[in-house]
Backbone as CSV, one residue per row, in Angstrom:
resi,resn,N_x,N_y,N_z,CA_x,CA_y,CA_z,C_x,C_y,C_z
1,MET,-59.007,-13.944,50.796,-59.558,-14.758,49.983,-59.847,-16.196,50.666
2,CYS,-58.999,-16.579,51.676,-59.333,-17.650,52.408,-60.550,-17.691,53.192
3,ILE,-61.011,-16.585,53.644,-62.260,-16.503,54.515,-63.425,-16.617,53.626
4,TYR,-63.199,-16.032,52.274,-64.349,-16.388,51.157,-64.367,-17.814,50.926
5,ARG,-63.347,-18.592,50.722,-63.408,-19.915,50.261,-63.926,-20.562,51.297
6,THR,-63.692,-20.222,52.695,-64.373,-20.896,53.843,-65.701,-20.786,53.858
7,PHE,-66.173,-19.454,53.447,-67.728,-19.194,53.434,-68.324,-20.134,52.407
8,ILE,-67.793,-20.105,51.141,-68.423,-21.003,50.166,-68.518,-22.489,50.687
9,LYS,-67.336,-23.137,51.225,-67.291,-24.395,51.537,-68.425,-24.589,52.623
10,SER,-68.563,-23.643,53.548,-69.469,-23.819,54.536,-70.937,-23.679,54.403
11,TYR,-71.119,-22.890,53.377,-72.782,-22.564,53.077,-73.064,-23.200,51.600
12,GLY,-72.244,-23.869,51.094,-72.814,-24.589,49.727,-72.410,-23.446,48.640
13,LYS,-73.216,-23.588,47.563,-73.249,-22.792,46.371,-73.595,-21.329,46.613
14,ILE,-72.899,-20.532,45.905,-73.179,-18.960,45.934,-74.565,-18.638,45.294
15,ASN,-75.436,-17.790,45.995,-76.599,-17.500,45.354,-76.285,-16.656,44.209
16,TYR,-76.853,-17.044,43.172,-76.824,-16.113,41.837,-78.121,-15.893,41.426
17,ASP,-78.143,-14.495,41.052,-79.448,-13.948,40.561,-79.144,-13.220,39.219
18,SER,-79.957,-13.650,38.059,-79.662,-13.086,36.715,-79.665,-11.589,36.782
19,LYS,-80.437,-11.212,37.629,-80.461,-9.500,37.521,-79.443,-8.920,38.412
20,TYR,-79.107,-9.541,39.552,-78.110,-8.859,40.497,-76.648,-9.544,40.436
21,GLY,-76.557,-10.726,39.733,-75.278,-11.384,39.806,-75.012,-12.111,41.234
22,VAL,-74.011,-11.943,41.923,-73.827,-12.558,43.258,-74.391,-11.765,44.231
23,VAL,-75.509,-12.491,44.797,-76.317,-11.576,45.799,-75.701,-11.373,47.129
24,MET,-75.138,-10.252,47.473,-74.736,-9.905,48.745,-73.748,-10.567,49.518
25,THR,-72.823,-11.388,48.486,-72.005,-12.187,49.251,-70.991,-11.658,50.124
26,THR,-70.581,-10.153,49.817,-69.682,-9.607,50.628,-70.285,-9.063,51.955
27,VAL,-71.510,-8.731,51.933,-72.255,-8.470,53.301,-72.270,-9.626,53.989
28,LYS,-72.702,-10.840,53.491,-72.721,-12.076,54.227,-71.406,-12.464,55.012
29,VAL,-70.364,-12.439,54.249,-69.090,-12.774,54.770,-68.532,-11.842,55.785
30,MET,-68.733,-10.563,55.539,-68.477,-9.589,56.498,-69.422,-9.442,57.938
31,SER,-70.747,-10.151,57.660,-71.503,-10.132,58.867,-71.114,-11.297,59.811
32,ILE,-70.535,-12.480,59.237,-70.024,-13.511,59.943,-68.795,-13.135,60.715
33,ILE,-67.966,-12.396,59.953,-66.641,-11.958,60.456,-67.108,-11.050,61.589
34,GLY,-67.972,-10.189,61.659,-68.503,-9.300,62.429,-68.916,-9.762,63.770
35,ILE,-69.684,-10.972,63.525,-70.334,-11.578,64.714,-69.124,-12.266,65.491
36,ILE,-68.332,-12.836,64.770,-67.085,-13.600,65.459,-66.268,-12.350,66.323
37,LEU,-65.964,-11.427,65.683,-65.071,-10.233,66.210,-65.918,-9.770,67.406
38,PHE,-67.164,-9.485,67.316,-68.048,-8.821,68.386,-68.048,-9.825,69.585
39,SER,-68.223,-11.119,69.293,-68.232,-12.024,70.442,-66.814,-11.921,71.065
40,ILE,-65.595,-12.105,70.388,-64.414,-11.932,71.081,-64.086,-10.826,71.836
41,GLY,-64.447,-9.542,71.040,-64.292,-8.442,71.704,-65.200,-8.038,72.949
42,PHE,-66.325,-8.558,72.892,-67.208,-8.459,74.094,-66.645,-9.251,75.352
43,ILE,-66.285,-10.376,75.048,-65.769,-11.416,76.038,-64.465,-10.612,76.556
44,SER,-63.667,-10.202,75.765,-62.447,-9.538,76.249,-62.671,-8.292,77.072
45,VAL,-63.610,-7.519,76.536,-63.759,-6.182,77.317,-64.284,-6.375,78.760
46,ILE,-65.280,-7.408,78.734,-65.827,-7.673,80.201,-64.743,-8.487,80.997
47,GLY,-63.765,-9.266,80.357,-62.746,-10.097,81.113,-61.648,-9.061,81.510
48,LEU,-61.468,-8.133,80.867,-60.396,-6.936,81.202,-60.928,-5.811,82.155
49,THR,-62.092,-6.022,82.410,-62.733,-4.734,83.503,-62.182,-5.055,84.779
50,PRO,-61.430,-3.979,85.267,-61.201,-4.074,86.799,-62.220,-4.554,87.882
51,ALA,-61.790,-5.228,88.818,-62.768,-5.531,89.736,-62.946,-4.338,90.797
52,ASN,-62.169,-3.758,91.178,-62.078,-2.678,92.177,-61.763,-1.232,91.335
53,GLU,-62.690,-0.613,91.496,-62.434,0.760,90.703,-61.460,1.677,91.316
54,TYR,-61.331,1.697,92.681,-60.626,2.661,93.438,-59.065,2.458,93.627
55,ASP,-58.718,1.191,93.597,-57.342,0.695,93.817,-56.765,0.055,92.574
56,LEU,-56.404,0.618,91.801,-55.901,-0.033,90.301,-54.539,-0.216,90.386
57,THR,-54.061,-1.353,89.988,-52.824,-1.653,89.742,-52.345,-1.484,88.196
58,VAL,-50.993,-1.539,88.135,-50.611,-1.147,86.761,-51.174,-2.226,85.646
59,THR,-51.291,-3.306,86.042,-51.574,-4.323,85.099,-53.122,-4.071,84.851
60,GLU,-53.985,-3.733,85.791,-55.294,-3.381,85.562,-55.478,-2.295,84.441
61,ILE,-54.673,-1.368,84.528,-54.628,-0.192,83.808,-54.186,-0.548,82.431
62,ASP,-53.084,-1.338,82.368,-52.928,-1.850,81.014,-53.958,-2.631,80.336
63,ASN,-54.543,-3.411,81.278,-55.713,-4.307,80.522,-57.005,-3.401,80.075
64,MET,-57.240,-2.176,80.855,-58.243,-1.320,80.515,-57.684,-0.650,78.935
65,LEU,-56.607,-0.449,78.841,-55.955,0.327,77.866,-56.065,-0.567,76.553
66,ALA,-55.831,-1.916,76.832,-55.920,-2.866,75.886,-57.459,-3.039,75.375
67,ALA,-58.296,-3.058,76.353,-59.636,-3.245,75.999,-60.190,-1.967,75.246
68,MET,-59.640,-0.766,75.574,-60.076,0.521,74.678,-59.322,0.236,73.288
69,GLY,-58.252,-0.209,73.232,-57.603,-0.442,71.757,-58.570,-1.540,70.953
70,LEU,-58.989,-2.691,71.471,-59.718,-3.554,70.932,-61.076,-3.018,70.524
71,SER,-61.658,-2.049,71.316,-62.897,-1.389,71.120,-62.873,-0.562,69.778
72,ILE,-61.817,0.070,69.708,-61.305,1.071,68.718,-61.378,0.257,67.368
73,ILE,-60.728,-0.951,67.427,-60.586,-1.542,66.175,-61.959,-2.229,65.729
74,LEU,-62.737,-2.697,66.689,-64.116,-3.203,66.384,-65.049,-2.171,65.985
75,ILE,-64.808,-0.711,66.341,-65.703,0.343,65.828,-65.222,0.567,64.333
76,ILE,-63.895,0.592,64.052,-63.416,0.759,62.760,-64.020,-0.350,61.935
77,TYR,-64.095,-1.566,62.306,-64.660,-2.687,61.427,-66.150,-2.494,61.229
78,GLY,-66.869,-2.025,62.362,-68.367,-1.704,62.162,-68.537,-0.675,61.249
79,LEU,-67.746,0.385,61.254,-67.867,1.467,60.280,-67.755,0.832,58.810
80,ALA,-66.602,0.238,58.635,-66.248,-0.304,57.220,-67.741,-1.226,56.706
81,TYR,-68.258,-2.048,57.815,-69.231,-2.827,57.416,-70.584,-2.073,57.142
82,SER,-70.790,-1.199,57.933,-72.030,-0.087,57.531,-71.815,0.417,56.190
83,ILE,-70.650,0.970,55.765,-70.394,1.552,54.569,-70.428,0.484,53.378
84,THR,-70.104,-0.755,53.465,-70.259,-1.831,52.546,-71.853,-2.040,52.380
85,CYS,-72.458,-2.252,53.310,-73.799,-2.537,53.389,-74.756,-1.441,52.555
86,LEU,-74.228,0.032,52.889,-74.910,0.940,52.245,-74.864,1.185,50.934
87,VAL,-73.529,0.905,50.519,-73.111,0.730,49.041,-73.704,-0.257,48.201
88,GLN,-73.794,-1.593,48.971,-74.603,-2.547,48.330,-75.956,-2.361,48.290
89,SER,-76.617,-1.702,49.276,-78.047,-1.605,49.166,-78.287,-0.549,47.968
90,ASN,-77.482,0.533,48.024,-77.782,1.613,46.972,-77.470,1.009,45.441
91,LYS,-76.485,0.081,45.463,-76.271,-0.489,43.989,-77.613,-1.159,43.815
92,HIS,-78.053,-2.139,44.526,-79.330,-2.764,44.373,-80.630,-2.219,43.816
93,LYS,-80.661,-0.930,44.863,-81.740,0.027,44.606,-81.713,0.684,43.260
94,LYS,-80.426,1.092,42.778,-80.377,1.571,41.347,-80.772,0.607,40.421
95,GLN,-80.303,-0.595,40.617,-80.627,-1.724,39.741,-82.186,-1.917,39.574
96,ASP,-82.727,-1.623,40.668,-84.393,-1.881,40.802,-85.010,-0.726,39.816
97,GLN,-84.423,0.240,39.860,-84.994,1.435,39.013,-85.132,1.265,37.555
98,TYR,-84.055,0.562,37.119,-83.851,0.312,35.716,-84.744,-0.807,35.087
């Protein structure tokens, strides 16, 4: 709920349409969170990549495992975001038909 309030404070009033109600607020908030997570994840994965591919230390192996774990978390968030967008678009598409 805190992220939602921050979004409202940052971007002003909520877009309200008499036909759709609140217009795609969930998708907008999730896209902002996704951009932030992608940026952090991308920088982390690049930063945790080992410099030498042939002579790996234990720390470099641990860093690669951490980068893989972060990537899995970001993939799960991406899937949740795409499912949310699909549901929202289908809901609006059905409302357009009536």
